[in-house]
py3Dmol code that shows the C-alpha trace and the ligand (Angstrom):
import py3Dmol

protein = """\
ATOM      1  CA  UNK A   1     -10.554  29.933 -10.384  1.00  0.00           C
ATOM      2  CA  UNK A   2      -6.934  30.433  -9.408  1.00  0.00           C
ATOM      3  CA  UNK A   3      -4.318  29.757 -11.974  1.00  0.00           C
ATOM      4  CA  UNK A   4      -1.475  30.029  -9.519  1.00  0.00           C
ATOM      5  CA  UNK A   5      -0.711  26.338  -9.620  1.00  0.00           C
ATOM      6  CA  UNK A   6       1.338  25.263 -12.532  1.00  0.00           C
ATOM      7  CA  UNK A   7       4.507  24.512 -14.298  1.00  0.00           C
ATOM      8  CA  UNK A   8       7.102  21.851 -14.061  1.00  0.00           C
ATOM      9  CA  UNK A   9       6.986  20.294 -10.669  1.00  0.00           C
ATOM     10  CA  UNK A  10      10.516  21.059  -9.573  1.00  0.00           C
ATOM     11  CA  UNK A  11       9.269  22.418  -6.284  1.00  0.00           C
ATOM     12  CA  UNK A  12       6.189  21.466  -4.369  1.00  0.00           C
ATOM     13  CA  UNK A  13       2.966  21.147  -6.297  1.00  0.00           C
ATOM     14  CA  UNK A  14       0.609  23.687  -4.746  1.00  0.00           C
ATOM     15  CA  UNK A  15      -3.091  24.109  -5.425  1.00  0.00           C
ATOM     16  CA  UNK A  16      -4.523  27.393  -4.231  1.00  0.00           C
ATOM     17  CA  UNK A  17      -2.966  30.169  -2.201  1.00  0.00           C
ATOM     18  CA  UNK A  18      -2.692  31.064   1.455  1.00  0.00           C
ATOM     19  CA  UNK A  19      -0.517  30.552   4.474  1.00  0.00           C
ATOM     20  CA  UNK A  20       0.609  27.228   5.908  1.00  0.00           C
ATOM     21  CA  UNK A  21      -2.167  27.532   8.485  1.00  0.00           C
ATOM     22  CA  UNK A  22      -4.779  27.530   5.699  1.00  0.00           C
ATOM     23  CA  UNK A  23      -3.537  24.352   4.009  1.00  0.00           C
ATOM     24  CA  UNK A  24      -5.999  21.489   4.038  1.00  0.00           C
ATOM     25  CA  UNK A  25      -3.778  18.701   2.720  1.00  0.00           C
ATOM     26  CA  UNK A  26      -0.035  18.596   2.873  1.00  0.00           C
ATOM     27  CA  UNK A  27       2.368  15.807   1.884  1.00  0.00           C
ATOM     28  CA  UNK A  28       5.952  16.294   3.034  1.00  0.00           C
ATOM     29  CA  UNK A  29       8.497  13.937   1.502  1.00  0.00           C
ATOM     30  CA  UNK A  30       6.083  11.038   1.637  1.00  0.00           C
ATOM     31  CA  UNK A  31       7.541   7.732   0.585  1.00  0.00           C
ATOM     32  CA  UNK A  32       5.498   4.554   0.322  1.00  0.00           C
ATOM     33  CA  UNK A  33       6.948   1.197  -0.629  1.00  0.00           C
ATOM     34  CA  UNK A  34       5.421  -2.207  -1.152  1.00  0.00           C
ATOM     35  CA  UNK A  35       8.366  -4.551  -0.731  1.00  0.00           C
ATOM     36  CA  UNK A  36      11.022  -3.331  -3.130  1.00  0.00           C
ATOM     37  CA  UNK A  37       8.483  -1.333  -5.148  1.00  0.00           C
ATOM     38  CA  UNK A  38       8.747   2.382  -4.287  1.00  0.00           C
ATOM     39  CA  UNK A  39       5.283   3.601  -5.190  1.00  0.00           C
ATOM     40  CA  UNK A  40       5.575   7.162  -3.863  1.00  0.00           C
ATOM     41  CA  UNK A  41       9.018   8.679  -3.823  1.00  0.00           C
ATOM     42  CA  UNK A  42       9.505  11.594  -1.430  1.00  0.00           C
ATOM     43  CA  UNK A  43       6.262  13.150  -2.635  1.00  0.00           C
ATOM     44  CA  UNK A  44       5.494  16.776  -1.798  1.00  0.00           C
ATOM     45  CA  UNK A  45       2.272  18.590  -2.523  1.00  0.00           C
ATOM     46  CA  UNK A  46      -0.302  20.766  -0.818  1.00  0.00           C
ATOM     47  CA  UNK A  47      -3.899  21.675  -1.442  1.00  0.00           C
ATOM     48  CA  UNK A  48      -5.812  24.629  -0.042  1.00  0.00           C
ATOM     49  CA  UNK A  49      -9.506  24.422   0.882  1.00  0.00           C
ATOM     50  CA  UNK A  50     -12.275  24.260  -1.751  1.00  0.00           C
ATOM     51  CA  UNK A  51      -9.905  23.250  -4.513  1.00  0.00           C
ATOM     52  CA  UNK A  52     -10.615  20.387  -6.880  1.00  0.00           C
ATOM     53  CA  UNK A  53      -7.605  18.360  -7.881  1.00  0.00           C
ATOM     54  CA  UNK A  54      -7.473  15.570 -10.426  1.00  0.00           C
ATOM     55  CA  UNK A  55      -4.689  13.012 -10.232  1.00  0.00           C
ATOM     56  CA  UNK A  56      -3.712  11.511 -13.557  1.00  0.00           C
ATOM     57  CA  UNK A  57      -0.949   9.204 -14.670  1.00  0.00           C
ATOM     58  CA  UNK A  58      -0.315   5.665 -15.833  1.00  0.00           C
ATOM     59  CA  UNK A  59      -1.736   2.701 -14.002  1.00  0.00           C
ATOM     60  CA  UNK A  60       0.485   1.870 -11.032  1.00  0.00           C
ATOM     61  CA  UNK A  61       1.823   5.412 -10.619  1.00  0.00           C
ATOM     62  CA  UNK A  62       0.536   5.631  -7.039  1.00  0.00           C
ATOM     63  CA  UNK A  63      -2.665   7.670  -7.408  1.00  0.00           C
ATOM     64  CA  UNK A  64      -4.904   5.316  -5.432  1.00  0.00           C
ATOM     65  CA  UNK A  65      -2.161   4.902  -2.841  1.00  0.00           C
ATOM     66  CA  UNK A  66      -2.363   8.658  -2.141  1.00  0.00           C
ATOM     67  CA  UNK A  67      -6.099   8.423  -1.455  1.00  0.00           C
ATOM     68  CA  UNK A  68      -5.609   5.341   0.737  1.00  0.00           C
ATOM     69  CA  UNK A  69      -2.906   7.128   2.740  1.00  0.00           C
ATOM     70  CA  UNK A  70      -5.276  10.051   3.300  1.00  0.00           C
ATOM     71  CA  UNK A  71      -7.975   7.641   4.486  1.00  0.00           C
ATOM     72  CA  UNK A  72      -5.391   6.155   6.891  1.00  0.00           C
ATOM     73  CA  UNK A  73      -5.957   2.778   5.263  1.00  0.00           C
ATOM     74  CA  UNK A  74      -2.182   2.776   4.673  1.00  0.00           C
ATOM     75  CA  UNK A  75       0.752   4.362   6.466  1.00  0.00           C
ATOM     76  CA  UNK A  76       3.687   6.050   4.764  1.00  0.00           C
ATOM     77  CA  UNK A  77       7.154   4.565   5.234  1.00  0.00           C
ATOM     78  CA  UNK A  78       8.657   8.032   5.445  1.00  0.00           C
ATOM     79  CA  UNK A  79       7.445  11.584   5.510  1.00  0.00           C
ATOM     80  CA  UNK A  80       4.427  13.334   6.956  1.00  0.00           C
ATOM     81  CA  UNK A  81       0.850  13.796   5.833  1.00  0.00           C
ATOM     82  CA  UNK A  82      -0.967  16.710   7.434  1.00  0.00           C
ATOM     83  CA  UNK A  83      -4.698  17.333   7.136  1.00  0.00           C
ATOM     84  CA  UNK A  84      -6.110  20.653   8.280  1.00  0.00           C
ATOM     85  CA  UNK A  85      -3.021  21.281  10.374  1.00  0.00           C
ATOM     86  CA  UNK A  86      -3.033  17.892  12.089  1.00  0.00           C
ATOM     87  CA  UNK A  87      -0.474  15.203  11.208  1.00  0.00           C
ATOM     88  CA  UNK A  88      -2.070  11.814  10.547  1.00  0.00           C
ATOM     89  CA  UNK A  89       0.762   9.754  11.957  1.00  0.00           C
ATOM     90  CA  UNK A  90       1.592  11.639  15.155  1.00  0.00           C
ATOM     91  CA  UNK A  91      -0.174  13.348  17.996  1.00  0.00           C
ATOM     92  CA  UNK A  92       0.909  15.528  20.861  1.00  0.00           C
ATOM     93  CA  UNK A  93       0.656  13.995  24.312  1.00  0.00           C
ATOM     94  CA  UNK A  94       1.974  15.794  27.377  1.00  0.00           C
ATOM     95  CA  UNK A  95       3.868  18.144  25.103  1.00  0.00           C
ATOM     96  CA  UNK A  96       5.577  15.292  23.243  1.00  0.00           C
ATOM     97  CA  UNK A  97       5.034  14.092  19.713  1.00  0.00           C
ATOM     98  CA  UNK A  98       4.156  10.384  19.824  1.00  0.00           C
ATOM     99  CA  UNK A  99       2.866   7.898  17.208  1.00  0.00           C
ATOM    100  CA  UNK A 100      -0.858   8.443  16.651  1.00  0.00           C
ATOM    101  CA  UNK A 101      -3.272   6.353  18.686  1.00  0.00           C
ATOM    102  CA  UNK A 102      -6.517   4.913  17.333  1.00  0.00           C
ATOM    103  CA  UNK A 103      -8.588   7.785  18.706  1.00  0.00           C
ATOM    104  CA  UNK A 104      -6.447  10.362  16.925  1.00  0.00           C
ATOM    105  CA  UNK A 105      -6.691   8.406  13.676  1.00  0.00           C
ATOM    106  CA  UNK A 106     -10.493   8.193  14.001  1.00  0.00           C
ATOM    107  CA  UNK A 107     -10.659  11.950  14.539  1.00  0.00           C
ATOM    108  CA  UNK A 108      -8.542  12.905  11.545  1.00  0.00           C
ATOM    109  CA  UNK A 109     -10.327  10.374   9.350  1.00  0.00           C
ATOM    110  CA  UNK A 110     -13.574  12.285   9.924  1.00  0.00           C
ATOM    111  CA  UNK A 111     -12.199  14.950   7.578  1.00  0.00           C
ATOM    112  CA  UNK A 112     -12.245  12.482   4.690  1.00  0.00           C
ATOM    113  CA  UNK A 113     -15.030  10.916   2.691  1.00  0.00           C
ATOM    114  CA  UNK A 114     -14.103   8.358   0.078  1.00  0.00           C
ATOM    115  CA  UNK A 115     -16.005   6.880  -2.836  1.00  0.00           C
ATOM    116  CA  UNK A 116     -14.587   3.722  -4.352  1.00  0.00           C
ATOM    117  CA  UNK A 117     -14.697   2.191  -7.802  1.00  0.00           C
ATOM    118  CA  UNK A 118     -16.776  -0.737  -6.518  1.00  0.00           C
ATOM    119  CA  UNK A 119     -19.281   1.310  -4.436  1.00  0.00           C
ATOM    120  CA  UNK A 120     -18.634  -0.835  -1.311  1.00  0.00           C
ATOM    121  CA  UNK A 121     -22.155  -0.363   0.063  1.00  0.00           C
ATOM    122  CA  UNK A 122     -23.278  -2.586   2.940  1.00  0.00           C
ATOM    123  CA  UNK A 123     -25.441  -5.180   1.105  1.00  0.00           C
ATOM    124  CA  UNK A 124     -27.489  -6.153   4.167  1.00  0.00           C
ATOM    125  CA  UNK A 125     -28.552  -2.579   4.953  1.00  0.00           C
ATOM    126  CA  UNK A 126     -31.180  -0.441   3.278  1.00  0.00           C
ATOM    127  CA  UNK A 127     -30.085   2.595   1.317  1.00  0.00           C
ATOM    128  CA  UNK A 128     -31.115   4.848   4.201  1.00  0.00           C
ATOM    129  CA  UNK A 129     -29.218   2.757   6.736  1.00  0.00           C
ATOM    130  CA  UNK A 130     -26.113   2.745   4.548  1.00  0.00           C
ATOM    131  CA  UNK A 131     -26.108   6.528   4.789  1.00  0.00           C
ATOM    132  CA  UNK A 132     -27.093   6.936   8.454  1.00  0.00           C
ATOM    133  CA  UNK A 133     -24.845   4.271   9.956  1.00  0.00           C
ATOM    134  CA  UNK A 134     -21.584   6.239  10.168  1.00  0.00           C
ATOM    135  CA  UNK A 135     -23.137   9.539  11.300  1.00  0.00           C
ATOM    136  CA  UNK A 136     -24.871   7.635  14.116  1.00  0.00           C
ATOM    137  CA  UNK A 137     -21.969   5.355  15.084  1.00  0.00           C
ATOM    138  CA  UNK A 138     -19.034   7.686  14.507  1.00  0.00           C
ATOM    139  CA  UNK A 139     -20.443  11.192  14.954  1.00  0.00           C
ATOM    140  CA  UNK A 140     -22.998  10.227  17.589  1.00  0.00           C
ATOM    141  CA  UNK A 141     -25.862  11.804  15.641  1.00  0.00           C
ATOM    142  CA  UNK A 142     -29.396  10.773  16.638  1.00  0.00           C
ATOM    143  CA  UNK A 143     -31.125   8.309  14.270  1.00  0.00           C
ATOM    144  CA  UNK A 144     -33.793  10.899  13.460  1.00  0.00           C
ATOM    145  CA  UNK A 145     -31.346  13.628  12.631  1.00  0.00           C
ATOM    146  CA  UNK A 146     -29.209  11.251  10.572  1.00  0.00           C
ATOM    147  CA  UNK A 147     -32.294  10.053   8.665  1.00  0.00           C
ATOM    148  CA  UNK A 148     -33.438  13.600   7.950  1.00  0.00           C
ATOM    149  CA  UNK A 149     -30.019  14.493   6.585  1.00  0.00           C
ATOM    150  CA  UNK A 150     -29.848  11.222   4.607  1.00  0.00           C
ATOM    151  CA  UNK A 151     -33.162  12.000   2.909  1.00  0.00           C
ATOM    152  CA  UNK A 152     -31.886  15.439   1.921  1.00  0.00           C
ATOM    153  CA  UNK A 153     -28.813  13.839   0.417  1.00  0.00           C
ATOM    154  CA  UNK A 154     -30.868  11.171  -1.342  1.00  0.00           C
ATOM    155  CA  UNK A 155     -32.971  13.941  -2.797  1.00  0.00           C
ATOM    156  CA  UNK A 156     -29.818  15.649  -4.024  1.00  0.00           C
ATOM    157  CA  UNK A 157     -28.570  12.473  -5.713  1.00  0.00           C
ATOM    158  CA  UNK A 158     -31.998  11.790  -7.214  1.00  0.00           C
ATOM    159  CA  UNK A 159     -32.918   8.731  -5.139  1.00  0.00           C
ATOM    160  CA  UNK A 160     -35.278   9.990  -2.480  1.00  0.00           C
ATOM    161  CA  UNK A 161     -37.849   7.324  -3.313  1.00  0.00           C
ATOM    162  CA  UNK A 162     -35.347   4.463  -2.898  1.00  0.00           C
ATOM    163  CA  UNK A 163     -34.466   4.898   0.773  1.00  0.00           C
ATOM    164  CA  UNK A 164     -35.933   1.519   1.799  1.00  0.00           C
ATOM    165  CA  UNK A 165     -34.380  -0.400  -1.080  1.00  0.00           C
ATOM    166  CA  UNK A 166     -31.390  -2.708  -0.644  1.00  0.00           C
ATOM    167  CA  UNK A 167     -28.285  -1.980  -2.732  1.00  0.00           C
ATOM    168  CA  UNK A 168     -28.567  -5.231  -4.713  1.00  0.00           C
ATOM    169  CA  UNK A 169     -31.782  -3.932  -6.292  1.00  0.00           C
ATOM    170  CA  UNK A 170     -30.162  -0.771  -7.627  1.00  0.00           C
ATOM    171  CA  UNK A 171     -28.219  -0.223 -10.831  1.00  0.00           C
ATOM    172  CA  UNK A 172     -24.502   0.455 -10.565  1.00  0.00           C
ATOM    173  CA  UNK A 173     -25.096   4.142 -11.215  1.00  0.00           C
ATOM    174  CA  UNK A 174     -27.703   4.303  -8.458  1.00  0.00           C
ATOM    175  CA  UNK A 175     -25.416   2.443  -6.056  1.00  0.00           C
ATOM    176  CA  UNK A 176     -22.659   4.910  -6.777  1.00  0.00           C
ATOM    177  CA  UNK A 177     -25.034   7.808  -6.076  1.00  0.00           C
ATOM    178  CA  UNK A 178     -25.824   6.237  -2.711  1.00  0.00           C
ATOM    179  CA  UNK A 179     -22.092   5.844  -2.042  1.00  0.00           C
ATOM    180  CA  UNK A 180     -21.602   9.548  -2.803  1.00  0.00           C
ATOM    181  CA  UNK A 181     -24.483  10.463  -0.469  1.00  0.00           C
ATOM    182  CA  UNK A 182     -22.982   8.195   2.203  1.00  0.00           C
ATOM    183  CA  UNK A 183     -19.605   9.919   1.950  1.00  0.00           C
ATOM    184  CA  UNK A 184     -21.202  13.389   2.146  1.00  0.00           C
ATOM    185  CA  UNK A 185     -23.337  12.414   5.151  1.00  0.00           C
ATOM    186  CA  UNK A 186     -20.210  12.640   7.312  1.00  0.00           C
ATOM    187  CA  UNK A 187     -19.753  16.263   6.240  1.00  0.00           C
ATOM    188  CA  UNK A 188     -16.124  15.647   5.325  1.00  0.00           C
ATOM    189  CA  UNK A 189     -13.807  18.489   4.411  1.00  0.00           C
ATOM    190  CA  UNK A 190     -12.354  16.412   1.603  1.00  0.00           C
ATOM    191  CA  UNK A 191     -14.053  14.093  -0.861  1.00  0.00           C
ATOM    192  CA  UNK A 192     -11.752  11.427  -2.282  1.00  0.00           C
ATOM    193  CA  UNK A 193     -12.982   9.897  -5.524  1.00  0.00           C
ATOM    194  CA  UNK A 194     -11.227   6.791  -6.771  1.00  0.00           C
ATOM    195  CA  UNK A 195     -12.189   6.035 -10.369  1.00  0.00           C
ATOM    196  CA  UNK A 196     -15.821   6.148  -9.347  1.00  0.00           C
ATOM    197  CA  UNK A 197     -17.197   5.548 -12.839  1.00  0.00           C
ATOM    198  CA  UNK A 198     -14.802   2.802 -13.955  1.00  0.00           C
ATOM    199  CA  UNK A 199     -17.068  -0.045 -12.918  1.00  0.00           C
ATOM    200  CA  UNK A 200     -20.239   1.451 -14.413  1.00  0.00           C
ATOM    201  CA  UNK A 201     -21.988   0.509 -17.619  1.00  0.00           C
ATOM    202  CA  UNK A 202     -21.222   3.247 -20.169  1.00  0.00           C
ATOM    203  CA  UNK A 203     -24.771   4.617 -20.224  1.00  0.00           C
ATOM    204  CA  UNK A 204     -24.658   5.237 -16.453  1.00  0.00           C
ATOM    205  CA  UNK A 205     -21.384   7.161 -16.388  1.00  0.00           C
ATOM    206  CA  UNK A 206     -22.688  10.558 -17.510  1.00  0.00           C
ATOM    207  CA  UNK A 207     -25.321  10.756 -14.771  1.00  0.00           C
ATOM    208  CA  UNK A 208     -22.810  10.132 -12.004  1.00  0.00           C
ATOM    209  CA  UNK A 209     -20.354  12.622 -13.482  1.00  0.00           C
ATOM    210  CA  UNK A 210     -23.106  15.243 -13.757  1.00  0.00           C
ATOM    211  CA  UNK A 211     -23.907  14.722 -10.086  1.00  0.00           C
ATOM    212  CA  UNK A 212     -20.250  15.201  -9.168  1.00  0.00           C
ATOM    213  CA  UNK A 213     -20.072  18.331 -11.330  1.00  0.00           C
ATOM    214  CA  UNK A 214     -23.046  19.709  -9.374  1.00  0.00           C
ATOM    215  CA  UNK A 215     -21.400  18.878  -6.063  1.00  0.00           C
ATOM    216  CA  UNK A 216     -18.171  20.541  -7.167  1.00  0.00           C
ATOM    217  CA  UNK A 217     -20.068  23.641  -8.278  1.00  0.00           C
ATOM    218  CA  UNK A 218     -22.514  24.011  -5.417  1.00  0.00           C
ATOM    219  CA  UNK A 219     -20.594  22.944  -2.311  1.00  0.00           C
ATOM    220  CA  UNK A 220     -17.421  24.080  -0.570  1.00  0.00           C
ATOM    221  CA  UNK A 221     -15.962  20.616  -0.489  1.00  0.00           C
ATOM    222  CA  UNK A 222     -12.361  20.009  -1.460  1.00  0.00           C
ATOM    223  CA  UNK A 223     -11.966  17.169  -3.946  1.00  0.00           C
ATOM    224  CA  UNK A 224      -9.159  14.820  -4.827  1.00  0.00           C
ATOM    225  CA  UNK A 225     -10.166  12.785  -7.765  1.00  0.00           C
ATOM    226  CA  UNK A 226      -8.540   9.896  -9.624  1.00  0.00           C
ATOM    227  CA  UNK A 227     -10.253   9.521 -12.976  1.00  0.00           C
ATOM    228  CA  UNK A 228      -9.775   8.605 -16.601  1.00  0.00           C
ATOM    229  CA  UNK A 229     -12.683  10.861 -17.581  1.00  0.00           C
ATOM    230  CA  UNK A 230     -10.655  13.719 -18.992  1.00  0.00           C
ATOM    231  CA  UNK A 231     -13.529  15.967 -20.028  1.00  0.00           C
ATOM    232  CA  UNK A 232     -14.925  15.705 -16.501  1.00  0.00           C
ATOM    233  CA  UNK A 233     -11.465  16.495 -15.123  1.00  0.00           C
ATOM    234  CA  UNK A 234     -11.282  19.508 -17.391  1.00  0.00           C
ATOM    235  CA  UNK A 235     -14.677  20.743 -16.164  1.00  0.00           C
ATOM    236  CA  UNK A 236     -14.195  20.438 -12.423  1.00  0.00           C
ATOM    237  CA  UNK A 237     -10.476  20.770 -11.754  1.00  0.00           C
ATOM    238  CA  UNK A 238      -8.583  23.753 -10.467  1.00  0.00           C
ATOM    239  CA  UNK A 239      -5.472  21.692 -10.954  1.00  0.00           C
ATOM    240  CA  UNK A 240      -4.430  18.493 -12.695  1.00  0.00           C
ATOM    241  CA  UNK A 241      -1.430  16.622 -11.289  1.00  0.00           C
ATOM    242  CA  UNK A 242       0.421  14.193 -13.496  1.00  0.00           C
ATOM    243  CA  UNK A 243       2.118  11.323 -11.657  1.00  0.00           C
ATOM    244  CA  UNK A 244       4.861   9.116 -12.915  1.00  0.00           C
ATOM    245  CA  UNK A 245       7.191   6.847 -10.991  1.00  0.00           C
ATOM    246  CA  UNK A 246       6.054   8.061  -7.613  1.00  0.00           C
ATOM    247  CA  UNK A 247       6.381  11.776  -8.240  1.00  0.00           C
ATOM    248  CA  UNK A 248       4.329  14.691  -9.542  1.00  0.00           C
ATOM    249  CA  UNK A 249       6.092  15.326 -12.833  1.00  0.00           C
ATOM    250  CA  UNK A 250       3.854  18.204 -13.887  1.00  0.00           C
ATOM    251  CA  UNK A 251       0.830  20.072 -12.575  1.00  0.00           C
ATOM    252  CA  UNK A 252      -1.307  22.965 -13.607  1.00  0.00           C
ATOM    253  CA  UNK A 253      -4.619  24.306 -14.757  1.00  0.00           C
ATOM    254  CA  UNK A 254      -6.524  21.789 -16.904  1.00  0.00           C
ATOM    255  CA  UNK A 255      -6.489  24.080 -19.955  1.00  0.00           C
ATOM    256  CA  UNK A 256      -2.713  24.081 -19.854  1.00  0.00           C
ATOM    257  CA  UNK A 257      -2.293  20.436 -18.886  1.00  0.00           C
ATOM    258  CA  UNK A 258      -4.631  19.116 -21.556  1.00  0.00           C
ATOM    259  CA  UNK A 259      -3.917  21.791 -24.149  1.00  0.00           C
ATOM    260  CA  UNK A 260      -0.193  22.342 -23.976  1.00  0.00           C
ATOM    261  CA  UNK A 261       1.632  20.184 -21.435  1.00  0.00           C
ATOM    262  CA  UNK A 262       5.329  20.801 -20.887  1.00  0.00           C
ATOM    263  CA  UNK A 263       6.516  17.272 -20.278  1.00  0.00           C
ATOM    264  CA  UNK A 264       6.911  14.688 -23.003  1.00  0.00           C
ATOM    265  CA  UNK A 265       5.692  12.008 -20.568  1.00  0.00           C
ATOM    266  CA  UNK A 266       2.459  13.952 -19.978  1.00  0.00           C
ATOM    267  CA  UNK A 267       1.934  14.375 -23.738  1.00  0.00           C
ATOM    268  CA  UNK A 268       2.419  10.658 -24.309  1.00  0.00           C
ATOM    269  CA  UNK A 269       0.039   9.740 -21.523  1.00  0.00           C
ATOM    270  CA  UNK A 270      -2.665  12.155 -22.656  1.00  0.00           C
ATOM    271  CA  UNK A 271      -2.441  11.162 -26.296  1.00  0.00           C
ATOM    272  CA  UNK A 272      -3.030   7.560 -25.187  1.00  0.00           C
ATOM    273  CA  UNK A 273      -6.116   8.349 -23.073  1.00  0.00           C
ATOM    274  CA  UNK A 274      -7.785  11.301 -24.820  1.00  0.00           C
TER     275      UNK A 274
END
"""
ligand_1 = """\
27
ADP
P -2.622 3.805 -9.550
O -3.799 4.191 -8.717
O -1.848 4.980 -10.046
O -2.963 2.850 -10.649
P -1.796 2.378 -7.189
O -1.618 3.410 -6.155
O -3.049 1.567 -7.175
O -1.577 3.039 -8.625
O -0.606 1.335 -7.139
C 0.738 1.720 -7.233
C 1.620 0.496 -7.142
O 1.530 -0.063 -5.857
C 1.263 -0.605 -8.113
O 2.469 -1.133 -8.620
C 0.555 -1.614 -7.262
O 0.747 -2.905 -7.748
C 1.248 -1.441 -5.932
N 0.363 -1.758 -4.787
C -0.750 -1.095 -4.426
N -1.310 -1.614 -3.315
C -0.509 -2.651 -2.950
C -0.530 -3.585 -1.868
N -1.487 -3.561 -0.936
N 0.454 -4.498 -1.830
C 1.449 -4.522 -2.760
N 1.526 -3.674 -3.800
C 0.567 -2.742 -3.898
"""
view = py3Dmol.view(width=600, height=400)
view.addModel(protein, "pdb")
view.setStyle({"model": 0}, {"cartoon": {"style": "trace"}})
view.addModel(ligand_1, "xyz")
view.setStyle({"model": 1}, {"stick": {}})
view.zoomTo()
view.show()
């Protein structure tokens, strides 16, 4: 694991090393406001492939907004978000940079898989169909191929025998496993995890976190993770980024961030949640 990322975030928070061409995620002076509330304030950071980043910080500090911007569910007011070298908000047409059309947005969104706090499975579709729907509709995969891949993923998440079940008959932990399989079925470059265990009964949390630990260890996927599970964050993260008032106020290796943070604000926050 690289320990290059770290320190007080005066400059750009960087996770991993490489050239600009290698960067997977890049935020350049991204500002997002809701009315008069500036949620992200000229935010800069970049993440190289295969890195696992945990976003921490007080409620309302803009962590979920970052994931929603990456999913193109929101647009920044200012600044540029670039994923794998392609800006989300603009595309080149006839040599000119123009605001992104729907097709461009659909293409760049394919890089992202997101898992939400509330699972968000389709209740009227079987488990298998939940997983195959997007690969068939969006990637144009055949039903057979999508089903074969879905069964592999269900096996990985420990639910191979539940493919015909409807989500309402599964526990929260099982539903979240299906949601993880559904996100991975699109073979995204980045997995965005938004407090995925917050809505689970306590006894179901560990199983889902263990699954995510396995995925982090055994796949090449890049992860951006918002979580309050600090021991999980410590296990999987190459870098922890602490947000406050719309900025990264500190970032670094989890040992450093949890063991000996530089910023008083980070200390306060961690002593409240640990
Ligand atoms: P976090 O994930 O760190 O708790 P969020 O990104 O969810 O923070 O929210 C940051 C701020 O943006 C909060 O003050 C929240 O109320 C506000 N916010 C988020 N989404 C919206 C929205 N759709 N409309 C208005 N305000 C929003």
